[in-house]
C-alpha positions as CSV (number, residue, x, y, z in Angstrom):
1,X,-0.7,11.3,24.1
2,X,-2.7,8.4,24.4
3,X,-3.5,7.8,28.2
4,X,-1.6,5.4,30.2
5,X,-4.6,3.9,31.7
6,X,-5.8,3.0,28.4
7,X,-2.9,2.9,25.9
8,X,-3.4,2.7,22.0
9,X,-2.6,-0.8,21.0
10,X,-1.3,-2.1,17.6
11,X,-4.6,-4.0,17.1
12,X,-6.3,-0.6,17.5
13,X,-4.0,1.0,15.1
14,X,-4.6,-2.0,12.3
15,X,-8.4,-1.7,13.2
16,X,-8.1,2.3,12.4
17,X,-6.4,1.6,9.1
18,X,-8.9,-0.8,8.2
19,X,-11.7,1.3,9.0
20,X,-13.1,-0.8,12.1
21,X,-11.8,1.2,14.8
22,X,-14.9,1.8,17.5
23,X,-15.7,5.4,17.3
24,X,-15.2,6.0,20.9
25,X,-11.4,5.1,20.3
26,X,-11.2,6.9,17.2
27,X,-9.9,10.4,19.0
28,X,-7.3,8.5,21.1
29,X,-5.8,6.8,18.2
30,X,-5.6,10.0,16.0
31,X,-4.0,11.8,18.9
32,X,-1.6,8.8,19.5
33,X,-0.6,9.2,15.5
34,X,-0.3,13.0,15.9
35,X,2.2,12.5,18.7
36,X,4.1,9.7,17.1
37,X,5.3,10.4,13.6
38,X,7.1,7.5,13.0
39,X,4.1,5.3,13.9
40,X,2.2,7.3,11.4
41,X,4.7,7.1,8.9
42,X,4.6,3.1,9.0
43,X,0.9,3.1,8.8
44,X,0.9,5.4,5.9
45,X,3.4,3.0,4.5
46,X,1.0,0.1,5.1
47,X,-1.9,1.9,3.6
48,X,0.1,2.8,0.1
49,X,1.4,-0.8,0.0
50,X,-2.2,-2.1,0.4
51,X,-3.1,0.1,-2.1
52,X,-0.4,-0.7,-4.7
53,X,-1.4,-4.5,-4.2
54,X,-5.0,-3.8,-4.7
55,X,-4.4,-2.4,-8.1
56,X,-2.0,-5.3,-9.1
57,X,-4.2,-8.3,-7.4
58,X,-7.8,-6.8,-7.1
59,X,-9.1,-8.0,-10.3
60,X,-8.2,-11.4,-9.2
61,X,-10.9,-11.1,-6.6
62,X,-13.6,-11.7,-9.7
63,X,-11.6,-14.3,-11.1
64,X,-13.0,-17.9,-10.8
65,X,-11.1,-20.3,-8.2
66,X,-8.7,-22.5,-10.2
67,X,-9.4,-26.3,-10.2
68,X,-6.2,-27.3,-8.9
69,X,-6.5,-24.9,-6.0
70,X,-10.1,-26.6,-4.8
71,X,-9.5,-29.2,-1.9
72,X,-8.3,-31.6,-2.3
73,X,-6.3,-29.9,-4.8
74,X,-6.9,-32.2,-7.7
75,X,-9.1,-31.5,-10.8
76,X,-12.8,-30.9,-9.9
77,X,-15.7,-32.6,-11.6
78,X,-17.1,-29.9,-13.9
79,X,-20.2,-31.2,-13.6
80,X,-20.7,-29.7,-9.9
81,X,-21.7,-26.2,-9.6
82,X,-19.0,-23.9,-9.4
83,X,-18.3,-22.3,-6.4
84,X,-20.5,-19.3,-5.6
85,X,-19.2,-15.4,-6.4
86,X,-19.2,-14.8,-2.7
87,X,-17.1,-17.9,-1.8
88,X,-14.5,-16.9,-4.7
89,X,-14.2,-13.4,-3.1
90,X,-13.8,-14.8,0.3
91,X,-11.0,-17.3,-0.9
92,X,-9.2,-14.5,-3.0
93,X,-9.5,-12.0,-0.8
94,X,-7.9,-14.2,1.9
95,X,-5.0,-15.2,-0.6
96,X,-4.3,-11.5,-1.3
97,X,-4.6,-10.5,2.8
98,X,-2.0,-13.4,3.3
99,X,0.6,-12.2,0.4
100,X,0.2,-8.5,1.9
101,X,1.1,-10.1,5.2
102,X,4.2,-11.7,3.6
103,X,4.8,-8.6,1.6
104,X,5.1,-6.8,4.9
105,X,7.0,-9.2,6.9
106,X,9.4,-9.9,4.6
107,X,10.3,-6.2,3.7
108,X,13.6,-6.8,6.2
109,X,13.9,-10.2,5.9
110,X,13.9,-10.6,2.3
111,X,17.2,-8.1,2.2
112,X,18.7,-10.4,4.7
113,X,18.1,-13.6,2.5
114,X,19.5,-11.9,-0.7
115,X,22.6,-11.1,1.0
116,X,23.1,-14.5,2.6
117,X,22.6,-16.1,-0.8
118,X,24.9,-13.4,-2.7
119,X,22.3,-12.3,-4.7
120,X,22.2,-8.4,-5.6
121,X,18.7,-7.3,-6.8
122,X,17.2,-4.0,-7.4
123,X,15.3,-2.3,-4.6
124,X,11.9,-3.6,-4.0
125,X,10.0,-1.2,-6.1
126,X,6.5,-1.6,-4.4
127,X,8.1,-1.2,-1.0
128,X,10.4,1.6,-2.1
129,X,7.9,3.6,-3.4
130,X,5.3,3.0,-0.6
131,X,8.0,4.5,1.7
132,X,8.5,7.4,-0.6
133,X,4.6,8.4,-0.4
134,X,4.2,7.6,3.2
135,X,7.1,9.8,4.3
136,X,5.2,12.6,2.0
137,X,2.3,12.4,3.4
138,X,3.3,12.5,7.1
139,X,5.7,15.6,6.6
140,X,4.5,17.6,3.8
141,X,1.3,18.8,5.9
142,X,3.7,19.7,8.9
143,X,3.2,23.2,9.6
144,X,6.2,24.1,12.3
145,X,8.3,21.2,11.5
146,X,8.4,20.1,7.6
147,X,11.9,19.6,8.2
148,X,15.0,19.0,10.8
149,X,17.5,21.5,9.2
150,X,16.4,24.4,6.8
151,X,17.8,25.5,3.7
152,X,19.8,28.3,5.6
153,X,21.9,25.3,7.0
154,X,22.4,23.9,3.5
155,X,26.1,23.1,4.3
156,X,25.5,21.6,7.7
157,X,22.3,19.5,6.2
158,X,24.5,17.8,3.2
159,X,27.2,16.9,5.4
160,X,24.8,15.2,8.0
161,X,23.1,13.3,5.3
162,X,26.5,12.3,3.5
163,X,28.0,10.9,6.8
164,X,24.7,8.9,7.8
165,X,24.0,7.6,4.3
166,X,27.5,6.9,3.4
167,X,27.0,8.6,0.2
168,X,28.3,12.0,-1.0
169,X,25.1,13.9,-0.9
170,X,23.8,17.3,-2.2
171,X,21.0,19.5,-2.2
172,X,19.6,19.6,-5.7
173,X,17.8,23.0,-6.7
174,X,14.7,22.8,-8.8
175,X,12.7,25.9,-10.5
176,X,10.1,23.9,-12.4
177,X,6.7,25.1,-11.1
178,X,8.4,27.7,-8.6
179,X,9.3,25.1,-6.0
180,X,12.2,26.2,-3.8
181,X,14.4,24.2,-1.2
182,X,13.4,24.4,2.3
183,X,15.6,21.9,4.0
184,X,15.6,17.9,4.6
185,X,15.7,15.3,7.3
186,X,16.9,12.1,7.9
187,X,14.4,9.3,8.1
188,X,14.8,5.2,7.9
189,X,13.1,2.8,6.2
190,X,13.4,-1.3,6.4
191,X,16.4,-1.1,3.9
192,X,18.5,1.8,6.5
193,X,19.2,5.6,6.6
194,X,17.1,7.7,3.9
195,X,17.5,11.2,3.0
196,X,14.3,13.5,2.4
197,X,14.5,17.0,1.1
198,X,11.5,19.3,0.5
199,X,10.3,22.1,-1.8
200,X,7.7,24.5,-1.7
201,X,6.0,26.8,-3.9
202,X,4.6,30.3,-3.3
203,X,1.3,29.1,-2.5
204,X,2.6,26.6,0.1
205,X,2.3,23.4,-2.0
206,X,5.2,20.8,-1.1
207,X,7.0,18.2,-3.1
208,X,9.6,15.9,-1.3
209,X,12.6,14.2,-2.9
210,X,13.2,10.8,-1.1
211,X,16.6,9.1,-1.6
212,X,17.9,5.8,-0.3
213,X,21.3,3.9,-1.0
214,X,21.1,1.2,-3.5
215,X,23.2,-1.9,-4.1
216,X,22.5,-1.4,-8.0
217,X,25.1,1.4,-9.4
218,X,23.3,1.2,-13.0
219,X,20.6,3.8,-13.9
220,X,17.1,3.2,-14.8
221,X,14.5,5.2,-16.7
222,X,11.7,7.6,-14.6
223,X,9.0,5.3,-13.7
224,X,5.4,6.7,-12.5
225,X,3.2,5.6,-9.7
226,X,0.4,7.2,-8.2
227,X,-1.4,6.4,-4.5
228,X,-4.7,8.2,-4.5
229,X,-3.8,12.0,-4.9
230,X,-0.1,11.6,-4.6
231,X,1.7,11.2,-7.5
232,X,5.5,10.0,-8.0
233,X,8.2,9.4,-10.4
234,X,11.4,7.3,-9.0
235,X,14.7,5.8,-10.7
236,X,17.8,4.5,-9.9
237,X,21.2,6.4,-10.6
238,X,24.7,6.0,-9.1
239,X,24.1,3.8,-6.4
240,X,21.1,5.8,-5.2
241,X,17.2,5.0,-5.4
242,X,15.3,8.1,-5.7
243,X,11.8,9.5,-5.9
244,X,9.8,12.8,-6.3
245,X,6.5,12.7,-5.1
246,X,3.7,15.3,-4.4
247,X,-0.1,16.4,-5.0
248,X,0.7,17.8,-8.4
249,X,0.3,17.3,-11.9
250,X,2.6,14.5,-13.9
251,X,3.9,17.0,-16.2
252,X,5.4,19.4,-13.2
253,X,6.7,16.2,-11.4
254,X,8.4,15.2,-14.5
255,X,10.2,18.5,-14.8
256,X,11.3,18.5,-11.3
257,X,12.5,15.0,-11.6
258,X,14.7,15.8,-14.8
259,X,16.1,19.0,-12.9
260,X,16.8,17.1,-9.9
261,X,18.4,14.3,-12.1
262,X,20.5,16.8,-14.2
263,X,21.6,18.6,-10.9
264,X,23.0,15.4,-9.3
265,X,24.8,14.4,-12.6
266,X,26.4,17.8,-13.2
């Protein structure tokens, strides 16, 4: 745990995420994250969201600043020298950082606003898959406590998750890649309770199935995402948003996702 006389602050956690934390505080922050898995999961989610935003908006950094966005926000005299590339990069970098803050801050409030105006939209794709990847990263490396309830108590696990999610849950079995169910746990994200099942192969490699209730009851096709070494397939079906994630090849992941889909619809 972090020392009481010198506790780890939120600012230090963000500095750690940005790679700007002073070296003398690195050990304390890493101990704090190890002792507080819910905090570690939150910052892994931030890392995943940043990566997804970077993939989407990173190319904008190299684009010239539009004339309409140049103070005083009127057309610029084209005889003037263009903004130096460093100035453009700083401006676009600031804009992307601002959009990231809005994206993170709006994770919960956006749903409240949609409910108030009566709009029932699909779950926020970027936020959902970022949460699934972050949860996989945090818990798949656990040695002693990878799951809260093991597969030997499957009936208890199913009943507990069904009650907390308000859905009729199952523990889908998979065989692709030699993976077997080892148990599950209850998590939470900005939209509410989440179920996560974990599977392991003979070599100790793990994949996770992340399930969240969704207001959208229609189904969707499988979609693929990747953040670093973690690949994920995600979809919607029967009022659930689901994601299978792991450090494995896309074909194996696709086979597992298809098995999960079949098991939940049999």
